[in-house]
C-alpha positions in Angstrom: 88.9 109.5 86.1 85.8 109.7 88.8 86.7 107.7 91.8 84.1 105.6 91.6 84.5 104.9 88.2 88.4 103.9 89.2 87.2 102.2 91.9 85.1 99.7 90.0 88.1 99.6 87.0 90.3 98.0 89.8 88.0 96.0 91.7 86.9 94.4 87.9 90.7 93.9 87.3 91.6 92.5 90.5 88.7 89.9 90.1 89.6 88.9 86.4 93.4 88.9 87.3 92.5 86.6 90.4 91.0 84.1 88.3 92.8 84.1 85.0 96.3 85.7 85.7 97.9 89.1 85.2 99.2 88.4 81.4 96.0 86.2 80.3 93.7 88.8 80.4 93.8 91.7 77.7 93.1 95.5 77.8 89.9 94.9 75.9 88.1 92.6 78.1 89.1 94.2 81.1 87.5 97.4 79.9 84.6 94.9 78.5 84.1 93.5 81.9 84.3 96.7 83.4 82.3 98.9 81.2 84.3 101.8 81.0 85.7 103.0 77.4 89.3 102.5 76.8 90.1 106.2 76.9 88.9 105.9 80.4 91.4 103.4 81.4 93.9 105.3 80.2 93.0 108.5 82.1 93.8 106.5 85.3 96.6 104.1 84.5 99.2 104.6 81.5 99.8 101.0 81.1 98.0 97.8 82.1 101.2 97.1 84.2 100.3 100.4 86.4 97.0 98.8 86.9 98.5 95.7 87.5 100.4 97.3 90.3 97.7 99.5 91.9 95.4 96.1 92.0 98.5 94.7 93.8 99.1 97.4 96.3 95.0 97.5 97.2 95.0 93.8 97.8 98.1 94.2 99.8 96.7 96.7 102.1 93.2 95.2 102.2 94.4 91.1 103.2 97.0 92.5 106.1 94.5 94.9 107.7 92.1 92.5 107.5 94.3 89.8 108.8 95.7 91.9 111.7 92.1 93.0 112.4 91.1 89.8 112.7 93.8 88.0 114.9 93.6 91.0 117.2 89.7 90.8 117.5 89.9 86.7 118.0 91.9 86.5 121.1 94.1 88.7 123.6 97.0 86.2 124.4 100.3 86.4 122.4 100.2 82.8 121.5 97.0 82.5 121.2 97.3 84.8 118.7 100.0 82.9 116.6 97.6 79.9 116.4 94.4 82.0 115.6 96.4 82.8 112.6 95.9 79.8 110.7 92.1 80.0 111.3 92.0 83.6 110.5 93.7 82.5 106.8 91.6 79.5 106.6 88.3 81.8 106.7 90.3 83.8 103.9 90.7 80.7 101.6 87.4 79.1 102.5 86.2 82.4 100.4 84.1 81.2 97.2 86.2 83.6 95.0 89.4 82.0 96.3 91.7 80.8 93.4 94.9 80.9 95.4 97.5 83.5 96.4 97.5 86.6 94.6 101.2 87.6 95.2 102.1 83.8 94.5 100.5 84.4 90.9 102.2 88.0 90.5 105.9 86.0 91.6 105.3 83.3 89.2 103.9 85.6 86.2 106.6 88.3 87.0 109.7 86.3 87.6 111.8 89.0 86.9 113.0 90.3 90.3 113.3 94.1 88.7 109.6 94.2 87.4 107.1 96.5 89.6 104.8 93.8 90.3 107.6 91.2 91.8 108.7 93.6 93.9 105.3 94.5 95.3 104.0 90.8 95.4 107.5 90.0 97.5 106.8 93.4 99.7 103.1 91.9 100.7 105.1 88.5 101.8 107.5 90.4 103.7 105.3 92.7 105.3 103.1 89.7 106.4 106.3 87.9 107.9 106.9 91.0 109.8 103.7 91.2 111.5 103.8 87.6 112.4 107.4 88.3 113.9 106.0 91.1 115.6 103.4 88.8 116.8 106.3 86.2 117.8 108.1 89.3 119.6 105.1 89.6 122.0 105.5 86.2 123.1 109.5 86.6 124.8 110.3 83.7 122.3 114.2 83.4 122.0 113.8 83.6 118.5 111.1 85.2 117.3 112.2 85.6 113.6 113.1 82.1 113.3 109.8 80.7 114.8 108.1 83.2 112.4 109.4 82.0 109.3 108.4 78.7 110.6 104.7 79.7 111.0 104.4 80.8 107.7 105.8 78.1 106.0 103.5 76.1 107.7 100.5 78.8 106.6 101.7 78.9 103.0 101.9 75.3 103.0 98.3 75.0 104.3 97.1 77.5 101.5 98.6 75.5 98.5 97.4 72.3 100.1 93.8 73.7 100.4 94.1 74.6 96.8 95.8 71.7 94.9 94.7 69.2 97.1 91.2 70.8 97.9 92.5 69.9 101.4 89.8 71.2 104.1 91.4 69.8 107.2 95.0 71.6 105.5 94.8 74.7 108.1 93.9 72.6 111.3 96.6 70.2 110.1 99.1 73.1 110.3 98.0 74.6 113.6 98.4 71.2 114.9 101.8 71.2 113.9 102.5 75.0 115.1 101.6 74.0 118.6 104.5 71.4 118.4 106.8 74.3 117.5 105.6 77.4 119.7 107.2 77.3 123.2 105.5 77.5 125.8 106.6 80.7 127.6 104.0 80.5 130.1 105.8 77.6 132.0 108.9 79.3 131.2 108.0 82.5 133.2 107.1 80.1 136.3 
């Protein structure tokens, strides 16, 4: 399968899976939406599960790289970067095609921890947490992992609140709570 056809198929699959769920999209529907022959699909992927796994990997790479780039570009101060995480995620969730966390959907639909889609989704969540831990470490906070877990919980909660309650202020509310739990390392050094 040519790279452009493969990319188009993966993008189409990702869009359909995001809107309708992984298990809810039949292979016939997928190939019809992508405008490819069934043989084309199976030349690139032995199974639908392989295609699902590829969409998870691509979404992970795209989202994490985008997130890290946006947070880094927005500000230089380590504490400010922690707070900027909320703004960046709010931007992601404000996209017209946003309808929930792709990875939470995978974890929900593939609850068996041995399933590759479950493992890939869990890995994404771990890698995002690792990045936030790194941001916390840059601040010289005493327990960066604990703070990162607290902040990640606020971020996940804001995402769910935005989606389930259409709460436009969820991320700014979570950011205000984050300000209360992020130690002021500037005053600690004076």
